[in-house]
C-alpha positions as CSV (number, residue, x, y, z in Angstrom):
1,M,25.5,8.5,-17.2
2,G,26.9,7.8,-13.7
3,A,26.5,4.7,-11.6
4,C,23.8,4.7,-9.0
5,V,25.5,4.0,-5.7
6,G,23.4,1.8,-3.4
7,C,20.7,1.3,-6.1
8,N,19.3,-2.1,-6.9
9,R,18.1,-2.2,-10.5
10,K,15.7,-5.0,-9.8
11,K,14.1,-3.0,-7.0
12,L,13.8,0.1,-9.2
13,I,12.0,-2.0,-11.9
14,K,9.7,-3.4,-9.2
15,M,8.8,0.0,-7.9
16,S,8.1,1.2,-11.4
17,L,5.7,-1.7,-12.1
18,E,4.0,-1.3,-8.8
19,K,3.7,2.5,-9.2
20,A,2.3,2.0,-12.7
21,L,-0.3,-0.5,-11.5
22,E,-1.3,1.7,-8.6
23,K,-1.5,4.8,-10.8
24,R,-3.7,3.0,-13.4
25,L,-5.9,1.6,-10.6
26,T,-6.4,5.0,-9.1
27,N,-7.2,6.6,-12.5
28,E,-9.6,3.9,-13.6
29,V,-11.4,3.9,-10.2
30,K,-11.8,7.7,-10.4
31,K,-13.5,7.2,-13.8
32,M,-16.0,4.9,-12.1
33,K,-16.7,7.7,-9.5
34,G,-15.0,5.6,-6.8
35,L,-12.0,5.9,-4.5
36,A,-8.8,3.9,-4.4
37,L,-7.4,4.7,-0.9
38,K,-3.9,3.9,0.0
39,F,-4.2,2.3,3.4
40,W,-1.5,1.7,6.0
41,C,-2.4,0.5,9.5
42,V,0.4,0.8,12.1
43,S,-1.2,-1.5,14.6
44,F,-2.4,-4.2,12.1
45,T,0.3,-5.5,9.8
46,G,-0.3,-7.5,6.6
47,F,-3.3,-5.3,5.5
48,P,-3.7,-4.9,1.7
49,D,-2.2,-1.8,-0.1
50,R,-5.4,-0.3,-1.3
51,V,-9.0,-0.1,-0.3
52,V,-11.2,0.4,-3.4
53,L,-14.7,1.9,-2.8
54,I,-17.1,1.8,-5.8
55,P,-20.5,3.3,-5.9
56,L,-23.4,1.1,-4.7
57,G,-21.4,-0.1,-1.8
58,K,-18.8,-2.2,-3.5
59,I,-15.6,-2.6,-1.4
60,F,-12.4,-4.4,-2.6
61,F,-9.0,-4.9,-1.0
62,I,-6.0,-4.8,-3.4
63,E,-2.5,-6.1,-2.7
64,F,0.2,-5.1,-5.3
65,K,3.1,-7.5,-5.6
66,D,6.1,-7.8,-7.9
67,T,5.3,-10.2,-10.7
68,G,5.4,-13.7,-9.4
69,K,6.2,-12.8,-5.8
70,K,4.2,-14.6,-3.0
71,L,2.4,-13.1,-0.1
72,S,4.0,-13.2,3.3
73,K,2.5,-15.5,5.9
74,R,1.0,-12.5,7.7
75,Q,-0.6,-11.2,4.5
76,E,-2.1,-14.6,3.8
77,L,-3.6,-14.6,7.3
78,V,-5.1,-11.1,6.9
79,H,-6.4,-11.9,3.4
80,K,-8.1,-15.0,4.7
81,L,-9.7,-13.0,7.5
82,L,-11.0,-10.4,5.1
83,I,-12.4,-13.1,2.8
84,K,-14.0,-14.8,5.8
85,L,-15.7,-11.4,6.5
86,G,-17.1,-11.5,3.0
87,F,-14.8,-9.1,1.2
88,Q,-13.0,-9.6,-2.1
89,V,-9.2,-9.5,-1.9
90,W,-7.3,-9.2,-5.1
91,V,-3.5,-9.7,-5.5
92,I,-2.3,-7.9,-8.6
93,D,1.1,-8.3,-10.1
94,T,0.5,-7.7,-13.8
95,Q,-1.5,-5.3,-16.1
96,E,-3.7,-8.3,-17.1
97,L,-4.7,-9.0,-13.6
98,L,-5.5,-5.3,-13.1
99,T,-7.6,-5.3,-16.2
100,G,-9.5,-8.4,-14.8
101,F,-10.1,-6.6,-11.5
102,L,-11.3,-3.4,-13.2
103,N,-13.7,-5.4,-15.4
104,A,-15.1,-7.3,-12.3
105,A,-15.5,-4.0,-10.4
106,K,-17.4,-2.4,-13.2
107,G,-19.7,-5.4,-13.5
């Protein structure tokens, strides 16, 4: 097996975890007959990675992070704004936190 020129092993592991979390979120939300939309806003930085829409008008904002990583100052500001507007914002960096979110969304 050859060396990966320019690859950062830590970054590859991070991407794998985040992809696994996002894939699980998307699959589980589909089972609830909801949508887990990947959201990217060019003119408004710091917005969470996913907007989750669950039947009966439930809306959640989900930010995926590498395990133990902190939000940027801009992300903190945007999350506080969304919370002030009455929305739930979840920062998920482990399978356990994702399970907690899914249980809360079902309830």
